[in-house]
C-alpha positions as CSV (number, residue, x, y, z in Angstrom):
1,M,188.0,163.4,86.7
2,I,184.3,162.3,86.1
3,E,185.8,159.1,84.7
4,L,187.9,158.4,87.6
5,I,184.7,158.8,90.0
6,E,182.8,156.5,87.6
7,K,185.5,153.8,87.9
8,L,185.7,154.3,91.8
9,I,181.9,153.8,92.0
10,G,181.9,150.9,89.7
11,A,184.8,149.2,91.9
12,I,182.8,149.9,95.2
13,L,179.7,148.4,93.5
14,F,181.6,145.3,92.4
15,L,183.2,145.0,95.9
16,A,179.6,145.2,97.5
17,V,178.4,142.6,95.0
18,V,181.5,140.2,95.8
19,L,181.0,140.5,99.5
20,W,177.3,139.8,99.3
21,L,177.8,136.8,97.1
22,S,180.4,135.5,99.5
23,R,178.3,135.9,102.5
24,F,175.4,134.3,100.5
25,L,177.4,131.3,99.6
26,T,179.0,130.9,103.0
27,D,175.3,130.8,104.2
28,I,174.2,128.4,101.8
29,A,177.5,126.0,102.0
30,L,179.1,126.6,105.3
31,V,176.2,126.7,107.8
32,P,174.8,123.3,106.9
33,L,178.2,121.8,107.0
34,L,178.7,123.1,110.5
35,E,175.3,121.8,111.8
36,R,176.3,118.4,110.5
37,F,179.5,118.7,112.3
38,Y,178.0,120.1,115.3
39,K,175.3,117.2,115.4
40,R,177.9,114.6,115.2
41,F,180.6,115.9,117.3
42,G,179.0,118.4,119.7
43,L,177.7,118.2,123.1
44,P,175.6,115.3,123.9
45,R,171.8,116.3,123.6
46,N,170.4,114.4,126.6
47,V,172.5,115.9,129.3
48,K,170.9,115.2,132.4
49,T,171.2,117.7,135.3
50,G,169.2,118.3,138.6
51,K,167.0,115.6,140.1
52,E,167.1,113.7,136.9
53,G,170.7,113.6,137.0
54,L,170.8,112.1,140.4
55,I,168.7,109.1,139.5
56,G,170.7,105.9,139.1
57,K,174.0,107.3,140.9
58,V,175.7,105.9,143.7
59,A,175.6,107.8,147.0
60,I,177.6,107.0,150.3
61,V,175.9,106.6,153.7
62,R,177.2,109.4,156.1
63,T,174.6,108.9,159.1
64,P,173.0,106.0,160.6
65,F,169.5,105.3,159.4
66,Q,166.8,105.4,161.9
67,K,163.3,103.9,161.7
68,D,160.6,106.6,161.3
69,L,157.7,105.7,163.9
70,Q,154.9,106.7,161.6
71,S,155.9,104.6,158.6
72,N,158.0,101.7,157.5
73,L,160.8,103.8,156.3
74,Y,164.3,104.5,157.5
75,R,165.7,108.1,157.3
76,G,169.3,109.2,157.2
77,K,171.7,111.1,155.3
78,V,173.9,110.2,152.2
79,F,176.8,112.0,150.3
80,V,176.6,112.4,146.6
81,N,178.1,114.8,144.0
82,G,179.7,116.8,146.8
83,T,176.3,117.4,148.8
84,L,174.7,115.8,151.8
85,W,171.2,114.8,151.2
86,N,168.3,113.5,153.4
87,A,167.5,109.9,152.2
88,V,164.7,107.5,152.9
89,L,165.0,103.9,152.6
90,K,162.2,101.2,152.7
91,M,163.3,98.2,154.4
92,E,161.2,95.0,154.0
93,D,164.0,92.8,155.1
94,E,166.3,93.6,158.0
95,I,169.2,95.2,156.1
96,T,171.6,97.2,158.1
97,L,173.5,100.2,156.4
98,N,176.8,101.0,157.9
99,L,178.7,104.3,157.6
100,G,180.5,104.4,154.2
101,D,178.2,101.8,152.6
102,K,177.1,102.5,149.1
103,V,173.4,103.0,148.1
104,N,171.7,103.5,144.7
105,I,169.3,106.6,144.1
106,R,166.1,105.5,142.8
107,R,164.2,108.6,142.9
108,V,164.1,112.3,144.0
109,G,161.1,113.8,145.8
110,G,161.7,117.3,146.8
111,L,165.1,117.6,148.9
112,T,164.9,113.8,149.8
113,L,166.6,110.9,148.0
114,Y,164.7,107.6,147.9
115,I,167.5,105.0,147.9
116,E,168.0,101.2,148.0
117,P,171.1,99.4,149.0
118,L,173.8,98.2,146.5
119,H,174.1,94.4,146.7
120,N,177.9,94.5,146.2
121,S,178.4,97.3,148.7
């Protein structure tokens, strides 16, 4: 009986060592391989969201732009990414923006987009 218990304890210890070694080897070999794979094929690292993601996008004019009496800016609304935004356009030349025209977002300030007309709109 004692011999059977000793064999059982030996088998349990052997199994524990084998499981520990397999875990150890997995961490040493598999984790670096997965890291390399994820760096190469995973998500792009420079995903732009929020206001950084809006810069350079094309928006569509939804309301007529009217001159602000206090500055040389024209204010209106544009549609981009499913949202209607306040937009500001600095017009040095007399450029008219019609409804549906496309504009480029140059920068974002608060909840206002600073835009410029696209030359091929």
